[in-house]
gemmi code that builds the backbone of each chain (N, CA, C; Angstrom):
import gemmi

chains = {
    "A": [
        ("UNK", (-19.310, -31.565, 49.095), (-18.019, -32.204, 49.341), (-17.233, -31.377, 50.342)),
        ("UNK", (-17.334, -30.075, 50.197), (-16.642, -29.130, 51.067), (-16.908, -29.431, 52.532)),
        ("UNK", (-18.200, -29.606, 52.877), (-18.568, -29.753, 54.282), (-18.125, -31.096, 54.834)),
        ("UNK", (-17.866, -32.073, 53.956), (-17.573, -33.419, 54.436), (-16.116, -33.633, 54.814)),
        ("UNK", (-15.237, -32.767, 54.302), (-13.826, -33.003, 54.588), (-13.412, -32.253, 55.848)),
        ("UNK", (-12.991, -33.019, 56.847), (-12.480, -32.399, 58.060), (-11.046, -31.989, 57.845)),
        ("UNK", (-10.686, -30.839, 58.373), (-9.293, -30.426, 58.232), (-8.767, -29.917, 59.557)),
        ("UNK", (-7.450, -30.024, 59.722), (-6.828, -29.655, 60.989), (-6.212, -28.266, 60.954)),
        ("UNK", (-5.902, -27.805, 59.756), (-5.285, -26.479, 59.645), (-5.690, -25.854, 58.320)),
        ("UNK", (-5.721, -24.531, 58.313), (-6.134, -23.836, 57.097), (-5.034, -22.880, 56.649)),
        ("UNK", (-4.826, -22.805, 55.342), (-3.855, -21.850, 54.806), (-4.544, -20.988, 53.757)),
        ("UNK", (-4.531, -19.683, 53.965), (-5.143, -18.772, 53.007), (-4.051, -18.207, 52.113)),
        ("UNK", (-3.942, -18.736, 50.893), (-2.918, -18.263, 49.960), (-3.559, -17.461, 48.833)),
        ("UNK", (-4.765, -16.964, 49.095), (-5.464, -16.190, 48.059), (-4.715, -14.897, 47.806)),
        ("UNK", (-4.655, -14.507, 46.529), (-3.975, -13.270, 46.172), (-2.479, -13.438, 46.001)),
        ("UNK", (-1.957, -14.631, 46.299), (-0.516, -14.856, 46.165), (-0.227, -15.602, 44.880)),
        ("UNK", (0.865, -15.208, 44.238), (1.239, -15.838, 42.969), (2.338, -16.861, 43.175)),
        ("UNK", (2.474, -17.736, 42.175), (3.525, -18.755, 42.155), (4.859, -18.101, 42.497)),
        ("UNK", (5.726, -18.684, 43.316), (5.628, -20.003, 43.926), (5.050, -19.998, 45.329)),
        ("UNK", (4.540, -18.858, 45.798), (4.117, -18.747, 47.192), (3.083, -19.781, 47.650)),
        ("UNK", (2.034, -20.097, 46.849), (1.086, -21.102, 47.348), (1.769, -22.432, 47.681)),
        ("UNK", (2.644, -22.899, 46.819), (3.328, -24.177, 47.064), (4.304, -24.070, 48.226)),
        ("UNK", (5.077, -22.990, 48.247), (6.073, -22.812, 49.302), (5.395, -22.768, 50.670)),
        ("UNK", (4.286, -22.018, 50.756), (3.580, -21.898, 52.034), (2.886, -23.202, 52.404)),
        ("UNK", (2.420, -23.934, 51.383), (1.769, -25.222, 51.649), (2.763, -26.181, 52.271)),
        ("UNK", (3.967, -26.236, 51.711), (4.990, -27.132, 52.229), (5.285, -26.804, 53.682)),
        ("UNK", (5.417, -25.499, 53.965), (5.723, -25.054, 55.312), (4.597, -25.431, 56.277)),
        ("UNK", (3.354, -25.195, 55.856), (2.195, -25.481, 56.714), (2.079, -26.977, 56.976)),
        ("UNK", (2.350, -27.783, 55.951), (2.253, -29.239, 56.107), (3.280, -29.758, 57.097)),
        ("UNK", (4.458, -29.129, 57.097), (5.517, -29.570, 58.003), (5.104, -29.465, 59.463)),
        ("UNK", (4.165, -28.552, 59.753), (3.725, -28.368, 61.122), (2.661, -29.377, 61.538)),
        ("UNK", (2.160, -30.143, 60.576), (1.106, -31.101, 60.903), (1.706, -32.461, 61.215)),
        ("UNK", (0.941, -33.260, 61.960), (1.368, -34.630, 62.205), (0.905, -35.488, 61.031)),
        ("UNK", (1.530, -36.638, 60.896), (1.178, -37.535, 59.803), (-0.307, -37.887, 59.866)),
        ("UNK", (-0.988, -37.776, 58.709), (-2.408, -38.107, 58.663), (-3.315, -36.901, 58.802)),
        ("UNK", (-2.782, -35.780, 59.302), (-3.614, -34.575, 59.444), (-3.843, -33.924, 58.095)),
        ("UNK", (-4.918, -33.127, 58.041), (-5.321, -32.543, 56.754), (-5.179, -31.023, 56.764)),
        ("UNK", (-4.620, -30.502, 55.679), (-4.463, -29.066, 55.499), (-5.416, -28.582, 54.414)),
        ("UNK", (-6.153, -27.512, 54.717), (-7.047, -26.926, 53.719), (-6.386, -25.660, 53.190)),
        ("UNK", (-6.168, -25.629, 51.871), (-5.491, -24.482, 51.254), (-6.453, -23.760, 50.324)),
        ("UNK", (-6.478, -22.424, 50.426), (-7.260, -21.626, 49.476), (-6.283, -20.825, 48.629)),
        ("UNK", (-6.505, -20.826, 47.332), (-5.610, -20.082, 46.445), (-6.399, -19.526, 45.272)),
        ("UNK", (-5.949, -18.367, 44.756), (-6.599, -17.791, 43.580), (-5.698, -17.920, 42.353)),
        ("UNK", (-4.426, -18.296, 42.577), (-3.477, -18.451, 41.482), (-3.960, -19.563, 40.559)),
        ("UNK", (-4.171, -19.215, 39.285), (-4.736, -20.213, 38.351), (-3.829, -21.412, 38.179)),
        ("UNK", (-2.519, -21.180, 38.330), (-1.589, -22.292, 38.166), (-1.603, -23.251, 39.338)),
        ("UNK", (-2.267, -22.860, 40.431), (-2.196, -23.675, 41.641), (-2.901, -25.014, 41.462)),
        ("UNK", (-3.846, -25.087, 40.554), (-4.564, -26.357, 40.347), (-3.577, -27.443, 39.920)),
        ("UNK", (-2.819, -27.155, 38.875), (-1.824, -28.120, 38.403), (-0.683, -28.258, 39.395)),
        ("UNK", (-0.303, -27.141, 40.017), (0.817, -27.158, 40.954), (0.537, -28.040, 42.161)),
        ("UNK", (-0.682, -27.943, 42.725), (-1.006, -28.730, 43.924), (-0.976, -30.221, 43.609)),
        ("UNK", (-1.470, -30.557, 42.428), (-1.468, -31.960, 42.019), (-0.040, -32.463, 41.890)),
        ("UNK", (0.791, -31.649, 41.241), (2.193, -32.024, 41.054), (2.895, -32.122, 42.395)),
        ("UNK", (2.593, -31.189, 43.294), (3.195, -31.185, 44.619), (2.828, -32.475, 45.351)),
        ("UNK", (1.537, -32.835, 45.277), (1.082, -34.046, 45.954), (1.796, -35.279, 45.399)),
        ("UNK", (1.859, -35.381, 44.063), (2.493, -36.542, 43.425), (3.955, -36.633, 43.804)),
        ("UNK", (4.643, -35.484, 43.813), (6.090, -35.525, 43.987), (6.526, -35.627, 45.436)),
        ("UNK", (5.643, -35.243, 46.380), (6.078, -35.273, 47.771), (5.423, -36.398, 48.570)),
        ("UNK", (4.412, -37.059, 47.983), (3.760, -38.137, 48.707), (2.710, -37.665, 49.679)),
        ("UNK", (2.463, -36.352, 49.714), (1.356, -35.839, 50.527), (0.116, -35.928, 49.646)),
        ("UNK", (-0.921, -36.638, 50.122), (-2.070, -36.907, 49.259), (-2.999, -35.718, 49.100)),
        ("UNK", (-3.405, -35.472, 47.854), (-4.426, -34.458, 47.591), (-5.766, -35.182, 47.675)),
        ("UNK", (-6.446, -35.072, 48.826), (-7.650, -35.883, 49.011), (-8.912, -35.216, 48.482)),
        ("UNK", (-8.811, -33.957, 48.121), (-9.998, -33.314, 47.561), (-9.700, -31.924, 47.073)),
        ("UNK", (-10.529, -31.464, 46.150), (-10.383, -30.082, 45.688), (-11.743, -29.553, 45.290)),
        ("UNK", (-11.928, -28.254, 45.402), (-13.221, -27.650, 45.065), (-12.978, -26.229, 44.634)),
        ("UNK", (-14.047, -25.590, 44.199), (-13.927, -24.191, 43.828), (-14.946, -23.392, 44.613)),
        ("UNK", (-14.480, -22.305, 45.208), (-15.357, -21.469, 46.042), (-15.320, -20.071, 45.456)),
        ("UNK", (-16.154, -19.831, 44.444), (-16.101, -18.521, 43.795), (-14.814, -18.413, 43.012)),
        ("UNK", (-14.036, -17.329, 43.229), (-12.782, -17.184, 42.493), (-11.642, -17.999, 43.095)),
        ("UNK", (-11.897, -18.638, 44.224), (-10.817, -19.347, 44.911), (-10.890, -20.842, 44.690)),
        ("UNK", (-9.717, -21.452, 44.585), (-9.608, -22.905, 44.522), (-9.325, -23.385, 45.933)),
        ("UNK", (-9.954, -24.508, 46.306), (-9.736, -25.058, 47.640), (-9.136, -26.438, 47.493)),
        ("UNK", (-8.087, -26.716, 48.242), (-7.416, -28.016, 48.178), (-7.329, -28.618, 49.566)),
        ("UNK", (-7.450, -29.937, 49.630), (-7.273, -30.644, 50.893), (-6.106, -31.599, 50.737)),
        ("UNK", (-5.074, -31.395, 51.554), (-3.873, -32.216, 51.459), (-3.665, -32.962, 52.760)),
        ("UNK", (-3.375, -34.255, 52.640), (-3.136, -35.071, 53.832), (-1.645, -35.260, 54.001)),
        ("UNK", (-1.146, -34.899, 55.183), (0.270, -35.041, 55.488), (0.631, -36.526, 55.497)),
        ("UNK", (1.726, -36.831, 54.791), (2.096, -38.253, 54.705), (2.731, -38.732, 56.011)),
    ],
    "B": [
        ("UNK", (14.768, -43.159, 49.980), (14.772, -42.479, 48.672), (15.631, -41.236, 48.760)),
        ("UNK", (16.710, -41.198, 47.980), (17.591, -40.016, 48.051), (16.922, -38.847, 47.334)),
        ("UNK", (17.157, -37.654, 47.866), (16.537, -36.464, 47.294), (17.115, -36.195, 45.913)),
        ("UNK", (16.249, -35.664, 45.041), (16.738, -35.263, 43.718), (17.502, -33.963, 43.868)),
        ("UNK", (18.393, -33.717, 42.904), (19.216, -32.504, 42.985), (18.981, -31.598, 41.793)),
        ("UNK", (19.056, -30.281, 42.057), (18.938, -29.305, 40.968), (20.075, -28.302, 41.065)),
        ("UNK", (20.755, -28.095, 39.952), (21.853, -27.142, 39.900), (21.464, -26.003, 38.965)),
        ("UNK", (21.573, -24.769, 39.457), (21.254, -23.610, 38.623), (22.468, -22.713, 38.512)),
        ("UNK", (22.657, -22.152, 37.316), (23.703, -21.150, 37.139), (22.994, -19.848, 36.792)),
        ("UNK", (23.216, -18.806, 37.575), (22.548, -17.517, 37.355), (23.581, -16.505, 36.888)),
        ("UNK", (23.408, -16.018, 35.648), (24.411, -15.115, 35.086), (23.893, -13.705, 34.832)),
        ("UNK", (22.604, -13.456, 35.102), (22.028, -12.156, 34.790), (21.590, -11.429, 36.046)),
        ("UNK", (21.604, -10.086, 35.959), (21.303, -9.313, 37.161), (20.157, -8.321, 37.045)),
        ("UNK", (19.340, -8.451, 35.998), (18.206, -7.522, 35.902), (16.972, -8.161, 36.518)),
        ("UNK", (15.974, -7.345, 36.789), (14.779, -7.776, 37.517), (14.075, -8.953, 36.853)),
        ("UNK", (13.990, -8.918, 35.516), (13.288, -10.000, 34.826), (14.064, -11.309, 34.872)),
        ("UNK", (15.393, -11.218, 34.954), (16.220, -12.420, 35.013), (16.463, -12.883, 36.449)),
        ("UNK", (16.092, -12.049, 37.407), (16.341, -12.395, 38.805), (15.323, -13.400, 39.323)),
        ("UNK", (14.103, -13.277, 38.828), (13.026, -14.128, 39.337), (13.168, -15.612, 39.014)),
        ("UNK", (13.458, -15.973, 37.745), (13.504, -17.412, 37.432), (14.372, -18.255, 38.358)),
        ("UNK", (15.647, -17.872, 38.628), (16.416, -18.771, 39.504), (15.814, -18.916, 40.888)),
        ("UNK", (15.328, -17.816, 41.490), (14.792, -17.920, 42.846), (13.457, -18.646, 42.885)),
        ("UNK", (12.630, -18.473, 41.852), (11.344, -19.182, 41.833), (11.570, -20.670, 41.625)),
        ("UNK", (12.421, -21.018, 40.667), (12.706, -22.432, 40.410), (13.318, -23.085, 41.652)),
        ("UNK", (14.250, -22.370, 42.280), (14.934, -22.942, 43.442), (13.978, -23.156, 44.601)),
        ("UNK", (13.145, -22.157, 44.907), (12.245, -22.287, 46.054), (11.177, -23.343, 45.789)),
        ("UNK", (10.694, -23.424, 44.558), (9.697, -24.456, 44.231), (10.313, -25.843, 44.321)),
        ("UNK", (11.500, -26.004, 43.742), (12.165, -27.313, 43.793), (12.419, -27.720, 45.235)),
        ("UNK", (12.865, -26.768, 46.043), (13.123, -27.062, 47.457), (11.830, -27.505, 48.141)),
        ("UNK", (10.710, -26.880, 47.789), (9.417, -27.280, 48.360), (9.038, -28.686, 47.953)),
        ("UNK", (9.552, -29.128, 46.815), (9.245, -30.470, 46.334), (10.264, -31.479, 46.821)),
        ("UNK", (11.207, -31.023, 47.650), (12.157, -31.952, 48.233), (13.504, -32.029, 47.549)),
        ("UNK", (13.734, -31.166, 46.565), (15.031, -31.174, 45.884), (16.104, -30.553, 46.759)),
        ("UNK", (17.334, -31.028, 46.555), (18.497, -30.335, 47.113), (18.963, -29.378, 46.019)),
        ("UNK", (19.037, -28.091, 46.321), (19.294, -27.100, 45.269), (20.539, -26.272, 45.561)),
        ("UNK", (21.332, -26.045, 44.516), (22.446, -25.103, 44.617), (22.363, -24.141, 43.445)),
        ("UNK", (22.602, -22.853, 43.718), (22.647, -21.864, 42.644), (24.036, -21.250, 42.613)),
        ("UNK", (24.623, -21.232, 41.428), (25.949, -20.642, 41.238), (25.744, -19.294, 40.555)),
        ("UNK", (26.107, -18.223, 41.250), (25.918, -16.870, 40.726), (27.225, -16.376, 40.145)),
        ("UNK", (27.191, -16.007, 38.863), (28.404, -15.541, 38.234), (28.102, -14.356, 37.314)),
        ("UNK", (29.097, -13.552, 37.002), (28.934, -12.322, 36.219), (27.818, -11.462, 36.810)),
        ("UNK", (26.865, -11.091, 36.008), (25.862, -10.146, 36.521), (24.912, -10.801, 37.520)),
        ("UNK", (24.930, -12.117, 37.597), (24.122, -12.815, 38.597), (24.556, -12.455, 40.010)),
        ("UNK", (25.816, -12.020, 40.148), (26.333, -11.634, 41.463), (25.506, -10.516, 42.078)),
        ("UNK", (24.873, -9.696, 41.234), (24.046, -8.602, 41.756), (22.929, -9.135, 42.638)),
        ("UNK", (22.525, -10.388, 42.393), (21.405, -10.964, 43.137), (21.813, -11.435, 44.521)),
        ("UNK", (23.138, -11.365, 44.803), (23.604, -11.777, 46.126), (23.903, -10.574, 47.014)),
        ("UNK", (23.675, -9.382, 46.493), (23.923, -8.180, 47.296), (22.960, -8.129, 48.465)),
        ("UNK", (23.419, -7.553, 49.571), (22.545, -7.405, 50.739), (21.356, -6.533, 50.355)),
        ("UNK", (21.631, -5.465, 49.614), (20.601, -4.524, 49.210), (20.196, -4.806, 47.764)),
        ("UNK", (18.987, -5.331, 47.587), (18.535, -5.695, 46.245), (17.750, -4.575, 45.562)),
        ("UNK", (17.669, -3.408, 46.197), (16.818, -2.362, 45.628), (17.379, -1.803, 44.324)),
        ("UNK", (18.651, -2.101, 44.052), (19.269, -1.593, 42.829), (19.020, -2.453, 41.596)),
        ("UNK", (18.382, -3.608, 41.802), (18.128, -4.499, 40.658), (17.045, -3.852, 39.805)),
        ("UNK", (17.405, -3.605, 38.529), (16.505, -2.820, 37.685), (16.127, -3.595, 36.442)),
        ("UNK", (15.231, -2.956, 35.669), (14.940, -3.455, 34.336), (14.887, -2.275, 33.385)),
        ("UNK", (15.444, -2.466, 32.187), (15.408, -1.390, 31.203), (14.549, -1.820, 30.016)),
        ("UNK", (13.683, -0.932, 29.535), (12.900, -1.282, 28.355), (13.784, -1.309, 27.099)),
        ("UNK", (14.937, -0.606, 27.194), (15.824, -0.504, 26.043), (16.381, -1.860, 25.656)),
        ("UNK", (16.303, -2.160, 24.377), (16.798, -3.440, 23.853), (16.036, -4.626, 24.411)),
        ("UNK", (14.820, -4.387, 24.879), (13.957, -5.464, 25.364), (12.666, -5.448, 24.551)),
        ("UNK", (12.761, -5.708, 23.242), (11.570, -5.579, 22.393), (10.440, -6.524, 22.773)),
        ("UNK", (10.760, -7.584, 23.535), (9.712, -8.538, 23.917), (8.983, -8.104, 25.175)),
        ("UNK", (9.455, -7.009, 25.809), (8.838, -6.600, 27.070), (7.493, -5.923, 26.821)),
        ("UNK", (6.423, -6.439, 27.418), (5.114, -5.826, 27.187), (5.067, -4.431, 27.800)),
        ("UNK", (4.594, -3.449, 27.042), (4.500, -2.083, 27.536), (3.043, -1.651, 27.490)),
        ("UNK", (2.594, -0.859, 28.463), (1.201, -0.400, 28.439), (0.907, 0.484, 27.235)),
        ("UNK", (1.914, 1.270, 26.818), (1.762, 2.043, 25.570), (2.979, 1.791, 24.715)),
        ("UNK", (2.814, 1.805, 23.373), (3.993, 1.576, 22.529), (5.023, 2.667, 22.792)),
        ("UNK", (6.275, 2.264, 22.900), (7.305, 3.237, 23.244), (8.482, 3.153, 22.280)),
        ("UNK", (8.669, 4.209, 21.489), (9.791, 4.195, 20.536), (11.125, 4.071, 21.262)),
        ("UNK", (12.094, 3.471, 20.594), (13.394, 3.202, 21.202), (14.037, 4.469, 21.738)),
        ("UNK", (13.923, 5.559, 20.998), (14.551, 6.809, 21.429), (13.980, 7.288, 22.766)),
        ("UNK", (12.680, 7.023, 22.975), (12.049, 7.404, 24.235), (12.549, 6.502, 25.361)),
        ("UNK", (12.737, 5.205, 25.038), (13.219, 4.250, 26.039), (14.587, 4.644, 26.581)),
        ("UNK", (15.370, 5.360, 25.704), (16.740, 5.703, 26.083), (16.820, 6.983, 26.903)),
        ("UNK", (15.700, 7.669, 27.087), (15.723, 8.940, 27.819), (16.052, 8.712, 29.298)),
        ("UNK", (16.719, 9.693, 29.916), (17.029, 9.560, 31.343), (15.743, 9.383, 32.151)),
        ("UNK", (15.786, 8.479, 33.076), (14.616, 8.269, 33.923), (13.726, 7.135, 33.475)),
        ("UNK", (13.836, 6.743, 32.218), (12.931, 5.686, 31.709), (13.191, 4.348, 32.383)),
        ("UNK", (14.449, 4.079, 32.671), (14.818, 2.828, 33.326), (14.172, 2.754, 34.706)),
        ("UNK", (14.242, 3.885, 35.433), (13.660, 3.926, 36.773), (12.146, 3.760, 36.706)),
        ("UNK", (11.545, 4.396, 35.683), (10.084, 4.297, 35.530), (9.679, 2.857, 35.234)),
        ("UNK", (10.405, 2.234, 34.285), (10.076, 0.845, 33.916), (10.227, -0.078, 35.117)),
        ("UNK", (11.293, 0.138, 35.904), (11.539, -0.698, 37.083), (10.418, -0.537, 38.102)),
        ("UNK", (10.050, 0.707, 38.377), (8.981, 0.963, 39.338), (7.667, 0.366, 38.858)),
        ("UNK", (7.375, 0.546, 37.572), (6.124, 0.003, 37.022), (6.071, -1.512, 37.179)),
        ("UNK", (7.184, -2.168, 36.889), (7.188, -3.623, 36.978), (7.036, -4.078, 38.425)),
        ("UNK", (7.744, -3.420, 39.329), (7.653, -3.787, 40.741), (6.227, -3.608, 41.262)),
        ("UNK", (5.591, -2.512, 40.862), (4.223, -2.264, 41.312), (3.266, -3.300, 40.759)),
        ("UNK", (3.471, -3.654, 39.496), (2.627, -4.659, 38.865), (2.756, -5.991, 39.600)),
        ("UNK", (3.982, -6.353, 39.932), (4.216, -7.611, 40.637), (3.519, -7.580, 41.988)),
        ("UNK", (3.621, -6.458, 42.669), (3.018, -6.345, 43.997), (1.499, -6.512, 43.894)),
        ("UNK", (0.902, -5.880, 42.887), (-0.553, -5.934, 42.760), (-1.040, -7.325, 42.384)),
        ("UNK", (-0.158, -8.123, 41.782), (-0.563, -9.479, 41.387), (-0.154, -10.507, 42.431)),
        ("UNK", (0.371, -10.052, 43.554), (0.710, -10.995, 44.607), (2.004, -11.750, 44.374)),
        ("UNK", (2.863, -11.215, 43.533), (4.154, -11.868, 43.312), (5.095, -11.447, 44.444)),
        ("UNK", (5.827, -12.406, 44.973), (6.739, -12.092, 46.076), (7.826, -11.124, 45.608)),
        ("UNK", (8.311, -10.296, 46.537), (9.414, -9.397, 46.187), (10.694, -10.214, 46.096)),
        ("UNK", (11.709, -9.637, 45.492), (12.965, -10.361, 45.314), (13.605, -10.727, 46.658)),
        ("UNK", (13.684, -9.764, 47.601), (14.246, -10.138, 48.906), (13.450, -11.253, 49.582)),
        ("UNK", (12.118, -11.200, 49.437), (11.268, -12.223, 50.048), (11.569, -13.602, 49.451)),
        ("UNK", (11.664, -13.647, 48.118), (11.947, -14.912, 47.437), (13.301, -15.457, 47.832)),
        ("UNK", (14.275, -14.566, 47.925), (15.613, -15.012, 48.290), (15.617, -15.568, 49.711)),
        ("UNK", (14.872, -14.920, 50.612), (14.777, -15.409, 51.988), (14.139, -16.787, 52.039)),
        ("UNK", (13.110, -16.986, 51.196), (12.464, -18.300, 51.135), (13.486, -19.352, 50.714)),
        ("UNK", (14.320, -19.010, 49.752), (15.353, -19.942, 49.296), (16.314, -20.281, 50.427)),
        ("UNK", (16.733, -19.235, 51.140), (17.676, -19.447, 52.236), (17.050, -20.314, 53.322)),
        ("UNK", (15.799, -20.024, 53.661), (15.085, -20.829, 54.664), (14.964, -22.281, 54.231)),
        ("UNK", (14.848, -22.488, 52.907), (14.672, -23.843, 52.378), (15.999, -24.536, 52.115)),
        ("UNK", (17.079, -23.974, 52.687), (18.416, -24.585, 52.556), (18.936, -24.629, 51.127)),
        ("UNK", (18.507, -23.719, 50.276), (19.111, -23.611, 48.945), (20.498, -23.000, 49.144)),
        ("UNK", (21.507, -23.644, 48.547), (22.876, -23.128, 48.699), (23.140, -22.071, 47.642)),
        ("UNK", (23.607, -20.907, 48.093), (23.881, -19.802, 47.170), (25.392, -19.629, 47.086)),
        ("UNK", (25.928, -19.833, 45.888), (27.382, -19.783, 45.736), (27.776, -18.657, 44.801)),
        ("UNK", (28.704, -17.822, 45.260), (29.193, -16.710, 44.443), (30.470, -17.146, 43.743)),
        ("UNK", (30.537, -16.864, 42.461), (31.725, -17.212, 41.679), (32.897, -16.333, 42.110)),
        ("UNK", (33.898, -16.953, 42.702), (35.041, -16.198, 43.220), (35.721, -15.402, 42.108)),
        ("UNK", (35.852, -16.014, 40.957), (36.572, -15.388, 39.851), (35.935, -14.076, 39.428)),
        ("UNK", (34.609, -14.051, 39.261), (33.977, -12.816, 38.806), (33.863, -11.791, 39.941)),
        ("UNK", (33.857, -12.273, 41.188), (33.902, -11.319, 42.306), (35.214, -10.541, 42.221)),
        ("UNK", (36.308, -11.285, 41.982), (37.619, -10.643, 41.865), (37.712, -9.795, 40.603)),
        ("UNK", (37.109, -10.297, 39.528), (37.157, -9.592, 38.243), (36.548, -8.196, 38.350)),
        ("UNK", (35.378, -8.135, 38.963), (34.689, -6.849, 39.082), (35.096, -6.094, 40.335)),
        ("UNK", (35.999, -6.689, 41.075), (36.502, -6.068, 42.309), (35.359, -5.732, 43.267)),
        ("UNK", (34.437, -6.671, 43.403), (33.342, -6.479, 44.345), (33.846, -6.696, 45.758)),
        ("UNK", (33.191, -6.024, 46.714), (33.538, -6.194, 48.119), (32.690, -7.326, 48.694)),
        ("UNK", (33.340, -8.325, 49.290), (32.623, -9.465, 49.864), (31.568, -9.023, 50.868)),
        ("UNK", (31.827, -7.901, 51.526), (30.897, -7.431, 52.551), (29.589, -6.904, 51.975)),
        ("UNK", (29.558, -6.692, 50.659), (28.313, -6.235, 50.034), (27.340, -7.389, 49.832)),
        ("UNK", (27.881, -8.623, 49.938), (27.039, -9.794, 49.699), (26.444, -10.319, 50.990)),
        ("UNK", (25.315, -11.037, 50.847), (24.678, -11.609, 52.046), (25.609, -12.640, 52.667)),
        ("UNK", (25.507, -12.791, 53.989), (26.445, -13.670, 54.688), (26.222, -15.138, 54.338)),
        ("UNK", (25.000, -15.466, 53.827), (24.745, -16.874, 53.484), (25.437, -17.296, 52.195)),
        ("UNK", (25.972, -16.332, 51.438), (26.634, -16.683, 50.184), (27.981, -17.332, 50.472)),
        ("UNK", (28.225, -18.458, 49.793), (29.534, -19.085, 49.899), (30.310, -18.707, 48.650)),
        ("UNK", (31.625, -18.821, 48.712), (32.430, -18.454, 47.549), (33.100, -19.690, 46.980)),
        ("UNK", (33.068, -19.794, 45.655), (33.686, -20.974, 45.064), (33.912, -20.793, 43.585)),
        ("UNK", (34.439, -21.828, 42.970), (34.744, -21.769, 41.553), (33.945, -22.796, 40.778)),
        ("UNK", (34.203, -22.830, 39.481), (33.456, -23.726, 38.600), (33.650, -25.188, 38.983)),
        ("UNK", (34.892, -25.544, 39.320), (35.161, -26.949, 39.648), (34.346, -27.377, 40.855)),
        ("UNK", (34.286, -26.490, 41.847), (33.511, -26.799, 43.051), (32.043, -26.997, 42.695)),
        ("UNK", (31.517, -26.116, 41.870), (30.105, -26.228, 41.518), (29.836, -27.459, 40.667)),
        ("UNK", (30.764, -27.778, 39.777), (30.567, -28.937, 38.913), (30.555, -30.223, 39.718)),
        ("UNK", (31.213, -30.187, 40.882), (31.170, -31.345, 41.762), (29.741, -31.689, 42.141)),
        ("UNK", (28.928, -30.651, 42.383), (27.519, -30.865, 42.699), (26.703, -31.075, 41.426)),
        ("UNK", (26.950, -30.236, 40.414), (26.146, -30.287, 39.191), (26.291, -31.617, 38.464)),
        ("UNK", (27.463, -32.222, 38.592), (27.693, -33.494, 37.917), (26.723, -34.582, 38.346)),
        ("UNK", (26.223, -34.470, 39.576), (25.285, -35.478, 40.070), (23.855, -34.992, 40.102)),
        ("UNK", (23.601, -33.840, 39.481), (22.260, -33.247, 39.577), (21.296, -33.867, 38.565)),
        ("UNK", (20.026, -33.950, 38.956), (18.995, -34.446, 38.041), (18.574, -33.360, 37.074)),
        ("UNK", (18.611, -32.121, 37.549), (18.258, -30.985, 36.692), (19.389, -29.976, 36.764)),
        ("UNK", (19.876, -29.568, 35.599), (20.896, -28.510, 35.559), (20.433, -27.449, 34.589)),
        ("UNK", (20.341, -26.216, 35.086), (19.819, -25.152, 34.230), (20.761, -23.955, 34.210)),
        ("UNK", (20.816, -23.311, 33.047), (21.646, -22.126, 32.880), (20.714, -20.940, 32.632)),
        ("UNK", (20.826, -19.923, 33.511), (19.911, -18.788, 33.364), (20.723, -17.529, 33.024)),
    ],
}
model = gemmi.Model(1)
for chain_id, residues in chains.items():
    chain = gemmi.Chain(chain_id)
    for i, (resn, *xyz) in enumerate(residues, 1):
        res = gemmi.Residue()
        res.name, res.seqid = resn, gemmi.SeqId(i, " ")
        for name, pos in zip(("N", "CA", "C"), xyz):
            atom = gemmi.Atom()
            atom.name, atom.element = name, gemmi.Element(name[0])
            atom.pos, atom.b_iso = gemmi.Position(*pos), 0.0
            res.add_atom(atom)
        chain.add_residue(res)
    model.add_chain(chain)
structure = gemmi.Structure()
structure.add_model(model)
structure.setup_entities()
């Protein structure tokens, strides 16, 4: 699944704790055009639920997620 | 769709109480909320330009996890407060938790409004110049004007 999702920008939030993954994701998404995809890596265990909540509440779609070793990977589409 | 609003009142000035308002505010702002924080009493310490004085004391904090059990009399010894503060700050750094100045900057960047309670500034005779320039000054009535329409109102 990882190889199939094209992304336009990457954000490495590994090693950062709440609220930094969400705060940085919002900032990174703002730089994208509508429809572009952001790939986020995070190690914060709470980020799984947080990314889903962020997607639901902001209308930016969470189009995929995976796990790469200790890191969680999320794909978010800018609304 | 009008943005949701969150009103926070911050009344405490120790390290453990400093994080919740700034984390909640920055997260809510990331989710599109309009956020205002009203700092009053010891919360005013969080609006100082220099945040390095924000401390934590193990004394009278029986819920605070300690690496070794520490009798109350030991907690009260000179220097213990500084040790506890340094230990907590180091722990936060190693776990990737943002520093207090960093979190506050994120809030400011995200247009979170920081309001200092005029009454308690006068009460403690604080100097306005000690506070960050982004802090506005106001009273309860002014804050209630915003809080009255807020979707979330929290007291910290």
